[in-house]
N, C-alpha and C positions, 0 to 999 in steps of 0.2 A: 683478305682471304687468302688462305694458302694454296698452293697449287694441288696439294693433296685433298684439300676441300673441295676445289672445284671438280677434281676428279670424281669424288665421292658424290657430290651433287649431280653430275652428268650419268653417273651409274644408277642413281636412284631414279633420275628422271626417265632413262631409257627403259629401266624396269616397270615404272608407271606406265608409259607409253604401251609398252609391249602387252601388259596386262589388258589395258582397255581395249587394244586391238584383237586380243584373244576372244575378249567378251563379245566384241562386235561380230567376229567371223561366226562365233557360236549362235548369235541372234539371227544372222543371215541365214545360217543353216536352219533354223526353226522356220524360218520363211519358206525355204526350199521344201522342207519336208511336208508342210501344209499342202504344197501342190503334189508332190511325189506320191501321198497317200489317194489322190484322186485318180479316176480312171482316164480322164481327159487332161492332157498336159498344156493344151492350147498351142501346140507346136506349129510354129511357121517356118519359113526359111529365108536366109539372108541371100544377097546378090551372089555370094560365093558358094550357094547351096548348102551351107552349113546350118544345122538346126537352131531354132530358137524357140525357148519355152516360156511360160509365164514365170516359172520359178527364175530364171535366168533375171527377167525384168523386176521380180520383187526384190530380188537380193542386190540387183545393181540401185534400185531407188533407195533401199535401207541404207546400204553402206554409203552411197554418195552423200546422201541428206546427213547422215551421222557424222562424216567426216568434215563436211562442209561447216556444220554448226560447231564443230571442236576447233577447226582452225580454218577460218575462211579464207585466209591468205594463201594456203598451201593447196597448189593445184592437184587435181585428181584426174586421172586418165584410166578408163576402163575399157573392156572389150566392147560394151554397148554404148560407149560415148559417141558423140558426134565427132568426126574426125577433127582432130587439133592440128592445124598446120605445123610444119617443123619451124617455120620462121617465128613461130611463137613459142613451141616447146623447147627450142634450142636455148632460151634464156632462163629455163627452169634449171635452178641448182638442186633443189629437193622437191620431190612430188610422190603422191600414192600412185601406186599402179596395181590396178585390180583386175581379177578374173572372177566375176560374181558366181559363176558356176562352170568350173573346169571339168570336162569330162559330159558334155550334154548328151553325147552318144550313149555313154554308159547309163546315164540318167534315164534315157528313154528307154533302154533295154532292161531297166531296173536292176543292174548289176551291183548297186550300192557303192560302186568306185568313183565316185565324183566328189569336188571338193569346191570349198570356197578359198580363193587365193588373195592374199592381202599383202602387199609389200610396200617398203618406203624405200624410195630410190635417192641416193645422194652422189651427185656428180658422176653419173653412170654406173654407181654400184649398188647392188641391193644390200642394204644394211639393216634391214628389218623384215621378216617374213612370217606370216601365219599361213597354214594350211589346214583346214578343218574339213573332216570327212562326215558329213551329219548323219548319214545313214548308218556309220559305223561307230558314230560318237567317238571319234578319234582325231586328235589335234596334235600337230607338229608346229613348233615355233622356235623363233631364235631372233637375236639382235646383236649386233656387233659387239664384242667383248663380254657378252653375258653367257655364251654357250648356246647349245641347241637342245631342246627337249621335246618329250613326246608324252601326251597324256590320253589315257582312256577313260572315258567317262568323267566323274568326280574323283578319280583316284589321284594319288600323289604323282606329280609329274616326275619322268625318269629323265636324267641326263642321257643324251645319245652321242655316239662317235662312230666315224666310219671304221671299217675293218681293214685289215692287212691282208690282201688276197693270197700271200704265199702259205702254203702249208694245208690247203684244203681245195676241193674241186670248185672251179670257179662258177660263180653264180652271177647271171646276167638278167637284168630287169628288162622285159620287153613289153610293148603296148598290146593290149587286147584288140584294139581297133585299127591299128597301123603297122604296116610291115613292108613288104615289098622286096624287090630283086636285090637293092643296094645293101639292105639288111642281111638277107641270106648270104649274099657274098662275103659280106664282113665276118658274119659268124663262122664261116667256113674256114677262115684263117686265124681263128682263136683257137687255142688248146682245148682239150676236152672239157666241157662245161655243162651247166644245167640251166634252164631257162625258168624265169619266173614271170607269169604273165600278169600285168595290172594295169588298172586304167587311170588317166588324169595324170596330175602331178606327184601322185603317191609313188611312181617310179623313182623319181628322185629322192623321195623320202626314205625308200628303201635302201639306198646306198647310204644316205645320212645315218640311218640307225644300224648299219652294219649286215643288213640281212641279203644285200646284194653288193657284188664288188664293182659291177658297171652297168651302166645304162646308156646304150648308143642310139642316139636319135637322128637318122639319115632321113630327113625330110622336113616339111615345112612346119614351123611353129611360129608362134608370136611372141613378143616380150611378156606380155601378161601370163602367159602359160607357165613360164619358168621362173619369174623373178622371185616370188615368194619362198619356192623350194629351193632356190639357188642361194638365198640368204642362210636358209637351215643347212644345206650342205656345206657352206662355207665355214659356219660355226662348229660343225661336227668334224671338220678336219679334212674335208675333200675339196673337190674342184669341178667346175664346170667349164669346159674350154672347147673351143672349135678344133677343126682338123689340124691346125698348127700348133694346137697347145696354148692358144691365147684364150684368156677369161673373157667370157661372154660380157659384153657391156649393154647398157640400157639407154633408152632416149635416143637412139640412131634416127637419122632421116627415114630410113626404111625400118618400120618396127617389126619386120621379120627376123627371125633368128637364122644363123647358118646351122648345117649340121652340127651337132654337138656331142660330147661325151661327158658323162657324170662318173667320176672315179673315187675312189677311196686314198688311202695313204699307206704306203706308197701307191702312187698311180699306176696302173696296170700299162705296160708299154703297149702302144696300138701298132696294128700292122703298118709295115712301112709304106705299102702303097698309098695310104692315106696322105703322106706327106707331099705327094705330087699332084693332089686333087683339088687345088685351091683352099679357100677357107670356109 
């Protein structure tokens, strides 16, 4: 087999895998919508006081069961999983990282801005990602070397790319549910801008498709919150970095993310004060 044939086969395999994961995300979205249409979401609260609904659990079970049947040897880590010790996780070269329902607060508020996030991690890098917003029937997806795409309903997918922030008023994506004094102080140091409010990992996708130039997240998130959209931003030509400009990595001992910034290309220069504030 020639090297070129091997590359073609790998490319075809990635396309097949990505198509299957898109279908899985949409199927999980159907399970979520079946709960979303009810009056009672069966909401409970975790130890950290974050909400948990029957939709979270239904999507979790469907995704995990499907992935395990697809490849029993490939580990799966989800927000709703029993904690996997780092001593075990550290040996994972490749695994699935899932947030069955990202934006549970938006789900409870019925804002429609919640997503299913499925990512494939390889040696700490998000190499495949699907972000599906079931209430909007909107899907973003990407895999390493294949590009990034956006699909509305059953329409033909459109290839997406980040924007060049120069030459227009700066567009900054911010959370509908999270803000705080740190974000306000940061925004004061940015040249005149307009804000775009959005829920869940859709904020990263706004940068990926060029509708926003920057998404600053100065607050706690977890790896499963960002991984799928990170893969999409990467393939769209953007970046997801910490305060020091280092790319976010996955499967750390601590699964929480540092403060991070999602930027297009060229990346917007960040205020100098960030360089002196850790990672």
